[in-house]
ZABA-805180 format. One line per field, with one value per residue (C-alpha): x negated, y, z; residue number from 0. Coordinates in nm, 2 decimals, always signed. Example, Ala and Ser with C-alpha at 12.3 -4.5 7.8 and 13.67 -1.06 7.14 Angstrom:
BEGIN
east -1.23; -1.37
north -0.45; -0.11
up +0.78; +0.71
n 0; 1
***
This chain:
BEGIN
east -1.99; -2.03; -1.71; -1.51; -1.54; -1.67; -1.44; -1.55; -1.89; -1.89; -1.70; -1.89; -2.16; -1.91; -1.79; -1.95; -1.83; -1.47; -1.46; -1.58; -1.33; -1.02; -1.09; -1.11; -0.81; -0.62; -0.72; -0.61; -0.27; -0.19; -0.10; +0.05; -0.13; -0.38; -0.73; -0.89; -0.63; -0.71; -1.10; -1.07; -0.91; -1.19; -1.44; -1.30; -1.22; -1.60; -1.70; -1.48; -1.59; -1.18; -1.03; -0.78; -0.72; -0.38; -0.38; -0.08; +0.01; -0.13; -0.25; +0.07; +0.22; -0.06; +0.01; +0.45; +0.36; +0.18; +0.47; +0.74; +0.52; +0.51; +0.88; +0.93; +0.72; +0.95; +0.65; +0.82; +1.18; +1.36; +1.34; +0.96; +0.73; +0.38; +0.12; -0.05; -0.28; -0.06; -0.40; -0.36; -0.22; +0.12; +0.13; +0.05; +0.36; +0.57; +0.50; +0.61; +0.91; +0.97; +0.92; +1.23; +0.99; +0.94; +0.63; +0.49; +0.27; -0.05; -0.30; -0.63; -0.97; -1.18; -1.44; -1.41; -1.09; -0.97; -0.78; -0.71; -0.76; -0.60; -0.37; -0.26; -0.26; -0.01; +0.16; +0.28; +0.60; +0.81; +0.90; +0.55; +0.45; +0.17; -0.11; -0.19; -0.57; -0.69; -1.04; -1.00; -1.25; -1.46; -1.53; -1.42; -1.16; -1.29; -1.22; -1.33; -1.15; -0.85; -0.85; -0.93; -0.57; -0.40; -0.50; -0.42; -0.08; +0.01; -0.04; -0.06; -0.36; -0.33; -0.58; -0.55; -0.88; -0.78; -1.06; -1.33; -1.45; -1.74; -1.79; -1.99; -1.91; -2.18; -2.03; -2.17; -1.79; -1.64; -1.35; -1.06; -1.17; -1.12; -0.77; -0.51; -0.47; -0.55; -0.42; -0.70; -0.65; -0.81; -0.71; -0.90; -1.12; -1.17; -1.51; -1.40; -1.14; -0.93; -0.84; -0.51; -0.28; -0.42; -0.44; -0.53; -0.43; -0.71; -0.65; -0.73; -0.40; -0.28; +0.06; +0.08; -0.13; +0.10; +0.44; +0.26; +0.21; +0.57; +0.67; +0.46; +0.60; +1.02; +1.02; +0.91; +0.72; +0.77; +0.90; +1.29; +1.25; +1.29; +1.24; +1.26; +1.40; +1.10; +0.90; +0.77; +0.41; +0.18; -0.18; -0.25; -0.49; -0.64; -0.71; -0.85; -1.07; -1.20; -1.26; -1.47; -1.71; -1.73; -1.76; -2.09; -2.21; -1.98; -2.24; -2.50; -2.31; -2.15; -2.54; -2.62; -2.29; -2.45; -2.80; -2.61; -2.40; -2.74; -2.92; -2.58; -2.57; -2.96; -2.97; -2.71; -2.76; -2.50; -2.33; -1.98; -1.94; -1.88; -2.04; -1.87; -1.99; -2.14; -2.06; -2.19; -2.42; -2.33; -1.97; -1.93; -1.91; -1.79; -1.51; -1.51; -1.76; -1.54; -1.68; -1.47; -1.45; -1.23; -1.23; -1.13; -1.03; -1.34; -1.51; -1.36; -1.37; -1.71; -1.80; -1.55; -1.76; -2.12; -1.89; -1.90; -1.57; -1.36; -1.04; -0.89; -0.76; -0.49; -0.33; -0.01; -0.01; +0.26; +0.42; +0.51; +0.61; +0.98; +1.00; +0.95; +1.15; +1.27; +0.89; +0.92; +0.99; +0.62; +0.33; +0.00; -0.29; -0.59; -0.43; -0.32; -0.63; -0.82; -0.53; -0.66; -0.98; -1.08; -1.26; -1.40; -1.71; -1.86; -2.01; -2.03; -2.25; -2.36; -2.41; -2.78; -3.03; -3.05; -2.67; -2.71; -2.97; -2.77; -2.45; -2.68; -2.79; -2.43; -2.32; -2.63; -2.58; -2.20
north +0.64; +0.63; +0.70; +0.56; +0.87; +1.21; +1.46; +1.73; +1.70; +1.60; +1.91; +2.12; +2.12; +2.36; +2.56; +2.90; +2.84; +2.75; +3.09; +3.25; +3.07; +3.10; +3.48; +3.48; +3.31; +3.56; +3.86; +3.73; +3.68; +3.39; +3.10; +2.83; +2.71; +3.00; +2.99; +2.77; +2.46; +2.55; +2.55; +2.25; +2.07; +2.13; +2.04; +1.72; +1.66; +1.71; +1.48; +1.23; +1.25; +1.28; +1.55; +1.64; +1.66; +1.76; +1.87; +1.73; +1.74; +1.38; +1.04; +0.89; +1.15; +1.10; +0.74; +0.83; +1.11; +0.91; +0.63; +0.94; +1.04; +0.74; +0.69; +1.06; +0.97; +0.62; +0.42; +0.26; +0.25; +0.14; -0.18; -0.27; -0.47; -0.34; -0.59; -0.48; -0.68; -0.80; -0.69; -0.29; -0.02; +0.02; +0.33; +0.18; +0.00; +0.28; +0.48; +0.20; +0.12; +0.53; +0.52; +0.29; +0.02; -0.33; -0.42; -0.78; -0.84; -1.03; -1.24; -1.12; -1.25; -1.42; -1.24; -0.92; -0.86; -0.72; -0.87; -1.25; -1.20; -1.57; -1.46; -1.13; -1.37; -1.62; -1.31; -1.16; -1.16; -0.99; -0.72; -0.67; -0.30; -0.19; -0.31; -0.10; -0.22; -0.07; +0.04; -0.13; +0.06; +0.20; -0.09; -0.11; -0.33; -0.60; -0.33; -0.51; -0.78; -0.61; -0.39; -0.70; -0.85; -0.52; -0.49; -0.83; -0.78; -0.41; -0.30; +0.01; +0.06; +0.28; +0.32; +0.38; +0.56; +0.70; +0.51; +0.53; +0.89; +0.87; +0.45; +0.37; +0.07; -0.06; +0.11; +0.46; +0.59; +0.69; +0.56; +0.79; +0.71; +0.36; +0.27; +0.54; +0.72; +0.74; +0.82; +1.05; +1.10; +1.36; +1.26; +1.43; +1.05; +1.01; +1.06; +1.34; +1.46; +1.81; +1.96; +1.85; +1.65; +1.63; +1.47; +1.43; +1.27; +1.22; +1.08; +1.14; +1.17; +1.51; +1.45; +1.28; +1.54; +1.81; +1.65; +1.54; +1.96; +1.99; +1.70; +1.83; +2.19; +2.12; +2.00; +2.35; +2.51; +2.83; +3.03; +2.91; +2.71; +2.35; +2.08; +1.75; +1.67; +1.71; +1.70; +1.93; +1.77; +2.07; +2.13; +2.36; +2.68; +2.68; +2.31; +2.31; +2.58; +2.36; +2.04; +2.31; +2.35; +1.99; +1.84; +1.95; +1.73; +1.41; +1.23; +1.31; +1.17; +0.88; +0.81; +0.79; +0.56; +0.32; +0.36; +0.25; -0.02; -0.16; -0.18; -0.33; -0.61; -0.64; -0.64; -0.80; -1.11; -1.27; -1.62; -1.53; -1.17; -1.21; -0.91; -0.73; -0.88; -0.66; -0.67; -0.39; -0.13; +0.20; +0.04; +0.07; +0.42; +0.26; +0.46; +0.15; -0.10; -0.42; -0.72; -1.05; -1.23; -1.51; -1.38; -1.05; -0.96; -1.07; -0.83; -0.55; -0.59; -0.60; -0.32; -0.14; -0.26; -0.11; +0.25; +0.13; +0.27; +0.06; +0.13; -0.21; -0.19; -0.31; -0.51; -0.61; -0.70; -0.51; -0.81; -0.86; -0.52; -0.46; -0.18; -0.43; -0.68; -0.80; -0.98; -1.15; -1.48; -1.46; -1.62; -1.51; -1.74; -1.57; -1.19; -1.29; -1.46; -1.12; -0.91; -1.12; -1.09; -0.81; -0.50; -0.14; -0.02; +0.30; +0.45; +0.81; +1.07; +1.20; +0.87; +0.90; +0.67; +0.61; +0.50; +0.28; +0.10; +0.07; -0.05; -0.35; -0.43; -0.49; -0.66; -0.88; -0.95; -1.10
up +4.77; +4.37; +4.21; +3.93; +3.75; +3.89; +3.65; +3.82; +3.78; +3.40; +3.36; +3.59; +3.29; +3.09; +3.37; +3.25; +2.86; +3.01; +3.15; +2.86; +2.65; +2.85; +2.89; +2.55; +2.53; +2.72; +2.56; +2.25; +2.37; +2.10; +2.32; +2.04; +1.71; +1.72; +1.59; +1.85; +1.74; +1.35; +1.43; +1.64; +1.38; +1.14; +1.37; +1.46; +1.10; +1.00; +1.34; +1.22; +0.86; +0.75; +0.55; +0.76; +1.14; +1.31; +1.66; +1.90; +2.27; +2.36; +2.26; +2.25; +2.04; +1.78; +1.73; +1.71; +1.48; +1.24; +1.20; +1.20; +0.92; +0.69; +0.77; +0.59; +0.30; +0.27; +0.36; +0.69; +0.79; +1.08; +1.23; +1.03; +1.19; +1.30; +1.43; +1.75; +2.00; +2.32; +2.48; +2.52; +2.72; +2.68; +2.48; +2.18; +2.16; +2.33; +2.02; +1.76; +1.97; +1.98; +1.59; +1.54; +1.45; +1.57; +1.78; +1.70; +1.94; +1.86; +2.05; +2.17; +2.11; +2.42; +2.40; +2.27; +2.35; +2.03; +1.76; +1.73; +1.31; +1.27; +1.52; +1.29; +0.96; +1.11; +1.25; +0.90; +0.73; +0.48; +0.75; +0.81; +0.69; +0.92; +1.19; +1.44; +1.59; +1.92; +1.99; +2.35; +2.55; +2.32; +2.12; +1.71; +1.64; +1.31; +1.10; +0.77; +0.81; +0.96; +0.59; +0.37; +0.59; +0.50; +0.14; +0.04; +0.20; +0.09; +0.47; +0.63; +0.91; +1.16; +1.42; +1.80; +1.85; +2.22; +2.40; +2.05; +1.98; +1.81; +1.75; +1.42; +1.24; +1.04; +0.69; +0.86; +0.90; +1.22; +1.44; +1.32; +0.93; +0.92; +0.83; +0.66; +0.97; +1.34; +1.69; +1.94; +2.30; +2.47; +2.81; +3.08; +3.14; +2.75; +2.62; +2.47; +2.75; +2.78; +3.10; +3.09; +2.82; +2.43; +2.11; +1.74; +1.42; +1.14; +0.82; +0.46; +0.33; +0.20; +0.22; +0.53; +0.67; +0.53; +0.69; +1.02; +1.06; +1.00; +1.24; +1.54; +1.54; +1.49; +1.15; +1.07; +0.71; +0.84; +1.10; +1.14; +0.81; +0.95; +0.67; +0.86; +1.19; +1.40; +1.73; +1.99; +2.02; +1.95; +2.06; +2.35; +2.20; +2.57; +2.54; +2.20; +2.28; +2.55; +2.34; +2.12; +2.41; +2.46; +2.12; +2.05; +2.30; +2.26; +2.07; +2.33; +2.57; +2.41; +2.37; +2.76; +2.77; +2.56; +2.77; +3.09; +2.94; +2.77; +3.13; +3.34; +3.02; +3.05; +3.43; +3.60; +3.62; +3.86; +3.71; +3.87; +3.65; +3.24; +3.08; +2.76; +2.42; +2.24; +1.84; +1.68; +1.95; +1.76; +1.71; +2.11; +2.31; +2.65; +2.73; +2.99; +3.09; +3.18; +3.36; +3.39; +3.72; +3.84; +4.18; +4.13; +4.48; +4.66; +4.39; +4.48; +4.83; +4.80; +4.60; +4.87; +5.09; +4.90; +4.85; +4.47; +4.25; +4.06; +3.82; +3.65; +3.31; +3.30; +3.57; +3.39; +3.01; +2.82; +2.76; +3.16; +3.22; +3.30; +3.05; +2.77; +2.91; +2.53; +2.54; +2.88; +2.72; +2.56; +2.61; +2.54; +2.74; +2.67; +2.75; +3.06; +3.20; +3.07; +3.26; +3.56; +3.60; +3.43; +3.66; +3.53; +3.68; +3.68; +3.38; +3.23; +3.10; +3.45; +3.64; +3.75; +3.73; +4.06; +4.09; +3.79; +3.99; +4.31; +4.11; +3.94; +4.30; +4.44; +4.15; +4.16; +4.55; +4.50
n 0; 1; 2; 3; 4; 5; 6; 7; 8; 9; 10; 11; 12; 13; 14; 15; 16; 17; 18; 19; 20; 21; 22; 23; 24; 25; 26; 27; 28; 29; 30; 31; 32; 33; 34; 35; 36; 37; 38; 39; 40; 41; 42; 43; 44; 45; 46; 47; 48; 49; 50; 51; 52; 53; 54; 55; 56; 57; 58; 59; 60; 61; 62; 63; 64; 65; 66; 67; 68; 69; 70; 71; 72; 73; 74; 75; 76; 77; 78; 79; 80; 81; 82; 83; 84; 85; 86; 87; 88; 89; 90; 91; 92; 93; 94; 95; 96; 97; 98; 99; 100; 101; 102; 103; 104; 105; 106; 107; 108; 109; 110; 111; 112; 113; 114; 115; 116; 117; 118; 119; 120; 121; 122; 123; 124; 125; 126; 127; 128; 129; 130; 131; 132; 133; 134; 135; 136; 137; 138; 139; 140; 141; 142; 143; 144; 145; 146; 147; 148; 149; 150; 151; 152; 153; 154; 155; 156; 157; 158; 159; 160; 161; 162; 163; 164; 165; 166; 167; 168; 169; 170; 171; 172; 173; 174; 175; 176; 177; 178; 179; 180; 181; 182; 183; 184; 185; 186; 187; 188; 189; 190; 191; 192; 193; 194; 195; 196; 197; 198; 199; 200; 201; 202; 203; 204; 205; 206; 207; 208; 209; 210; 211; 212; 213; 214; 215; 216; 217; 218; 219; 220; 221; 222; 223; 224; 225; 226; 227; 228; 229; 230; 231; 232; 233; 234; 235; 236; 237; 238; 239; 240; 241; 242; 243; 244; 245; 246; 247; 248; 249; 250; 251; 252; 253; 254; 255; 256; 257; 258; 259; 260; 261; 262; 263; 264; 265; 266; 267; 268; 269; 270; 271; 272; 273; 274; 275; 276; 277; 278; 279; 280; 281; 282; 283; 284; 285; 286; 287; 288; 289; 290; 291; 292; 293; 294; 295; 296; 297; 298; 299; 300; 301; 302; 303; 304; 305; 306; 307; 308; 309; 310; 311; 312; 313; 314; 315; 316; 317; 318; 319; 320; 321; 322; 323; 324; 325; 326; 327; 328; 329; 330; 331; 332; 333; 334; 335; 336; 337; 338; 339; 340; 341; 342; 343; 344; 345; 346; 347; 348; 349; 350; 351; 352; 353; 354; 355; 356; 357; 358; 359; 360; 361; 362; 363; 364; 365
***
């Protein structure tokens, strides 16, 4: 059986270093916002090319804290509108709602699954204050065009970079350094994954960074001194230690993902299968390799028979979720078609060439 993702195999490569880091963590006896968090924040900021990184509890909190930070700074207020792609994981939208803002869902583009730029322009109103592009599946949203729209309308740009660690734009800048601020998730399945929940925020704005550092820790500027009504969302020191072990290998792991993806694109030759559209080879780090197929259930049966893992990202679009019933009257034909037809096949840095070959053969034989 080729699993969709073998987390044990991925993390086994670092087992000795993890154990050493955990021993150091125990010996230090400093568990919250310790030296590992500070060091990881510096290292990840350097990796992304930003001036600031703030470690937080998870990717959802990362996005919410950015929005809460801008509210604290007076750049956003309750009920302001934030444009977000209709084709995304629900967490992106939850962050906007939890911050007291109004998500405005924007139809996706049929080939890349990212923002439809014309739909963005049509969705802007006098209440629109921010655009929240999602680098879906590891492919960068069209940031040059989005930033141009934002500049023309004086809007903030906040990246959801939860699936795009290390993705490189044509300018040479990396995900996390393509807008005003960015939220990352280090959920264990990500290209850079912790061994539990973890997240981070990157920005070049010193005021925003200072506010978020306080907001993540009860709004505190120093012990028992609280400047704001804050939250409890701190990157665990032990997870920061594990992330520090894995970060130096992220670029290498992304290259391996890209190698596998390019083999899939070159060698999967089945007219029933629609392969991903790649805009920029370095701008896609293939957190997921997502195909489209009209008879998905038959393909799932075929993969199961031949012992090839799969997942569906995502089976239900956000506007059709019971949790977001206020959007149930909306229709997004492209988004709905995407959610009915997408299927994610195995990709990851520990897949070997024989496994990749088998996956290609199984897909071609459907």
